[in-house]
C-alpha positions in Angstrom: -78.4 105.9 -28.1 -79.9 109.1 -27.7 -76.9 112.4 -27.7 -77.8 115.8 -27.7 -75.8 117.5 -30.2 -76.4 121.3 -29.0 -75.8 124.7 -31.1 -73.3 127.2 -29.7 -73.0 131.3 -30.0 -69.9 133.3 -30.8 -70.3 136.3 -28.3 -66.4 137.8 -29.6 -65.3 137.0 -33.2 -62.1 138.8 -34.5 -60.1 137.3 -37.3 -56.5 137.6 -37.1 -55.2 136.9 -40.3 -55.1 134.4 -43.4 -52.4 131.9 -43.3 -50.9 130.5 -46.0 -52.3 127.1 -45.9 -55.4 129.4 -46.7 -57.1 129.5 -43.2 -57.7 132.0 -41.5 -56.6 132.4 -37.4 -59.4 133.5 -35.1 -59.9 134.5 -31.4 -63.7 133.7 -30.3 -65.4 133.2 -27.9 -68.0 130.6 -28.0 -70.6 129.7 -25.5 -73.2 127.0 -25.7 -77.0 127.2 -25.8 -79.8 125.1 -25.5 -81.1 124.8 -28.9 -80.3 121.3 -29.8 -80.6 118.3 -32.7 -81.4 115.4 -31.5 -78.6 112.6 -32.6 -79.9 108.8 -32.4 -77.3 105.8 -32.7 -78.7 102.3 -34.1 -75.7 99.6 -34.5 -75.3 97.1 -36.6 -72.4 95.2 -38.2 -72.5 96.7 -41.6 -72.3 99.8 -42.6 -72.3 103.4 -41.6 -76.0 105.5 -42.8 -77.4 108.7 -41.9 -81.1 109.6 -42.4 -82.2 113.4 -41.2 -85.6 114.7 -40.5 -86.7 118.1 -39.3 -87.6 121.1 -40.9 -83.7 122.3 -41.8 -82.5 119.1 -43.9 -83.1 120.7 -47.7 -79.7 121.4 -48.3 -78.0 118.6 -45.6 -76.6 115.5 -47.3 -77.2 112.1 -46.7 -74.3 110.2 -47.8 -70.6 110.3 -47.4 -70.4 113.5 -47.7 -72.3 114.2 -44.7 -69.4 115.3 -41.4 -71.3 113.0 -39.1 -70.7 110.2 -41.2 -67.3 110.9 -41.6 -67.3 111.4 -37.9 -68.7 107.6 -37.5 -66.0 106.5 -40.4 -62.9 108.1 -38.2 -63.6 107.0 -35.3 -63.8 103.4 -36.3 -60.8 103.5 -38.1 -58.9 105.3 -35.3 -59.8 102.4 -32.8 -60.2 99.7 -35.3 -64.2 98.8 -33.4 -65.4 96.3 -36.3 -68.7 97.4 -37.0 -71.3 100.2 -38.2 -73.8 102.5 -37.1 -77.4 104.2 -38.6 -76.9 107.8 -37.4 -80.8 109.6 -37.4 -80.4 113.2 -36.9 -83.8 115.6 -35.9 -82.5 118.9 -37.3 -83.7 121.6 -35.3 -80.4 123.8 -35.4 -80.8 125.3 -39.2 -78.0 125.0 -41.6 -75.9 128.1 -43.2 -76.6 129.7 -39.6 -73.6 130.0 -37.7 -74.5 127.8 -35.1 -72.1 125.0 -35.5 -74.6 122.1 -36.1 -73.1 120.0 -38.6 -69.9 120.3 -36.0 -72.1 119.4 -32.9 -73.9 116.6 -34.4 -70.5 114.9 -35.4 -69.2 115.5 -31.6 -72.2 114.2 -30.8 -71.5 110.9 -33.1 -67.9 110.9 -32.0 -68.8 111.1 -28.3 -71.8 108.5 -28.4 -69.7 105.6 -30.5 -66.7 106.9 -27.6 -68.9 105.7 -25.0 -70.9 102.5 -26.6 -67.4 101.3 -27.0 -66.4 102.3 -23.6 -64.1 104.6 -24.3 -60.9 103.7 -26.3 -59.9 107.7 -26.5 -59.6 109.6 -23.9 -60.5 113.2 -24.1 -57.9 114.3 -25.3 -57.7 111.7 -28.2 -61.1 112.4 -29.1 -60.8 116.5 -29.3 -57.2 115.7 -31.4 -59.7 113.3 -33.8 -62.3 116.3 -33.7 -60.3 118.4 -34.7 -59.4 115.9 -38.4 -63.0 116.4 -38.8 -63.3 120.0 -38.4 -62.2 123.1 -37.0 -65.4 123.8 -34.2 -65.8 120.2 -33.7 -63.2 119.5 -30.7 -65.4 122.4 -29.1 -68.5 120.4 -28.6 -66.8 117.7 -27.3 -66.6 119.4 -24.1 -69.4 121.6 -24.8 -68.5 124.2 -22.5 -68.2 128.4 -22.5 -64.4 128.4 -24.6 -61.9 131.0 -25.8 -60.8 128.8 -29.2 -57.8 130.4 -31.1 -55.6 129.2 -34.0 -58.6 127.9 -36.6 -60.6 127.8 -33.6 -59.6 124.3 -32.3 -57.4 125.7 -29.7 -59.2 126.2 -26.3 -58.9 127.9 -23.2 -61.9 126.9 -20.9 -64.0 130.3 -19.7 -66.3 129.6 -16.6 -68.1 132.2 -15.0 -70.1 133.7 -17.8 -73.6 135.3 -16.7 -76.1 133.2 -17.5 -78.8 135.0 -20.4 -81.6 134.4 -21.8 -81.5 134.0 -25.9 -84.1 135.0 -28.6 -81.8 133.6 -31.9 -83.7 134.9 -35.0 -82.5 133.2 -38.0 -83.6 135.2 -41.0 -83.9 132.2 -43.6 -80.8 132.8 -45.8 -78.2 130.1 -45.5 -74.8 131.9 -45.5 -72.1 130.3 -47.1 -68.9 130.7 -44.5 -66.4 130.1 -47.6 -67.9 133.5 -49.1 -67.9 135.1 -46.0 -63.9 134.9 -45.3 -63.7 135.0 -49.3 -65.0 138.7 -49.2 -63.0 139.5 -46.0 -60.9 142.5 -45.9 -59.1 141.8 -43.2 -56.9 144.9 -42.5 -60.4 146.9 -42.6 -61.3 145.0 -39.1 -61.2 146.8 -36.3 -61.6 145.2 -32.4 -59.7 144.6 -29.4 -58.2 141.7 -28.4 -60.1 139.3 -25.8 -58.2 139.0 -22.3 -58.2 135.5 -21.8 -57.7 135.7 -18.5 -60.6 138.2 -17.8 -62.3 136.5 -14.7 -65.5 136.7 -15.7 -67.4 137.0 -12.3 -71.3 136.0 -11.9 -73.8 139.4 -12.2 -74.7 139.4 -8.8 -77.8 141.5 -7.9 -77.9 144.1 -10.4 -77.9 142.0 -13.0 -81.1 142.6 -14.0 -81.1 146.6 -13.7 -81.8 148.3 -17.2 -78.9 148.8 -18.7 -76.1 147.0 -16.4 -76.6 143.6 -18.8 -76.0 145.7 -22.0 -73.2 146.9 -20.6 -71.8 143.5 -19.4 -71.6 141.9 -22.0 -71.1 144.6 -24.5 -67.6 144.8 -22.9 -66.8 141.9 -26.0 -69.7 141.6 -27.8 -68.4 141.9 -31.4 -68.2 139.9 -34.7 -65.4 140.9 -37.2 -67.2 138.8 -39.9 -71.1 140.7 -39.5 -70.1 143.7 -41.9 -69.3 140.9 -44.6 -72.1 138.6 -43.9 -74.8 141.4 -43.8 -73.9 142.6 -47.4 -74.9 139.1 -48.4 -77.9 138.8 -46.6 -79.3 142.2 -45.7 -82.1 140.8 -43.0 -79.3 140.0 -41.0 -79.1 144.4 -40.2 -82.6 144.1 -39.8 -83.1 141.2 -37.5 -80.3 143.1 -35.3 -82.4 146.2 -35.2 -85.8 144.6 -34.7 -83.9 142.6 -31.3 -82.3 145.5 -30.3 -86.0 147.3 -30.5 -87.4 144.4 -28.6 -84.9 145.6 -25.3 -82.3 142.8 -26.0 -79.7 144.0 -23.7 -76.7 142.8 -26.2 -77.2 141.9 -30.4 -75.0 140.5 -32.6 -74.8 137.8 -34.9 -73.0 134.3 -34.4 -70.5 133.1 -36.7 -70.2 133.4 -40.4 -74.1 134.3 -39.9 -76.7 134.3 -40.7 -78.4 133.7 -37.3 -78.6 136.6 -35.0 -79.5 136.3 -31.2 -80.0 139.1 -28.6 -79.4 138.9 -25.0 -81.9 139.1 -22.1 -81.7 139.0 -18.0 -85.7 138.7 -17.5 -87.0 135.3 -19.2 -90.4 137.4 -19.3 -89.2 140.2 -21.9 -87.0 137.5 -23.7 -90.8 135.5 -24.2 -92.2 138.3 -25.4 -89.3 139.4 -27.8 -89.5 136.0 -29.2 -93.2 136.1 -29.7 -93.3 139.1 -31.2 -90.4 138.6 -34.0 -92.1 135.7 -34.7 -94.3 136.2 -36.7 -91.9 138.4 -39.3 -91.7 137.2 -42.6 -90.2 133.4 -43.4 -87.9 134.3 -39.8 -87.1 131.3 -37.5 -87.0 132.7 -33.6 -85.9 130.4 -31.0 -85.9 131.2 -27.1 -83.1 129.3 -25.6 -80.3 129.7 -22.9 -77.0 130.3 -22.6 -75.4 126.8 -21.3 -72.9 128.0 -18.5 
């Protein structure tokens, strides 16, 4: 069985407070993108195992600490199914980039196993199980644009986002989410609250007109974690600057970094930007789209 595990970007991310249990409450608008890992499941009667191939695997564990393996173990425990599975992951999503690659792989395993065993878990049960694995994992079960609150596990659908082409830059430096949050000074962040009831109506015929798309997305494009992550990896600021110089209508860091995205209404402009940025240093550049 083959399952696509899509990456995501955060179009908006606001950190509200640190809870007594050490977690941070956030408010974020997440959207899946077409960039994806490929997860292949081969079923057996014996054990759960994981193997990874691709350019972004040096720091990805294949043993018990692998999040995809944990997802399989939790599924078998929750359903009482007796069996095993080998999980082969073709990694195209960089780790430590704020793109949710590990969480998406885990969600792909849960969904794949649930389908293979004739759906013993309903969607709500699958999302609850996903939340025990990681805060982002429930989002990838549905893999549709959503406003996430709490620690990221409470989801409100966000339909009617405008379509956009995406140039994604991974500047080659993985950033630790834990380190970013450790260095975050919440009182110094200044961003407005998302209106979860806002109707993101389709952009209409003027979407491609110069300046229109920039204003449309700039209304809510923001990331409270970007200044902190940029101090850890200064290349984030360089990547964002170059995307804007390449006529991105909006640009921002995703998640806790270090990947930065630029949004384009014109596919040709996006293609030209990706080609121009691809030769810079150790950067990885992806030409992709929002999944809306």
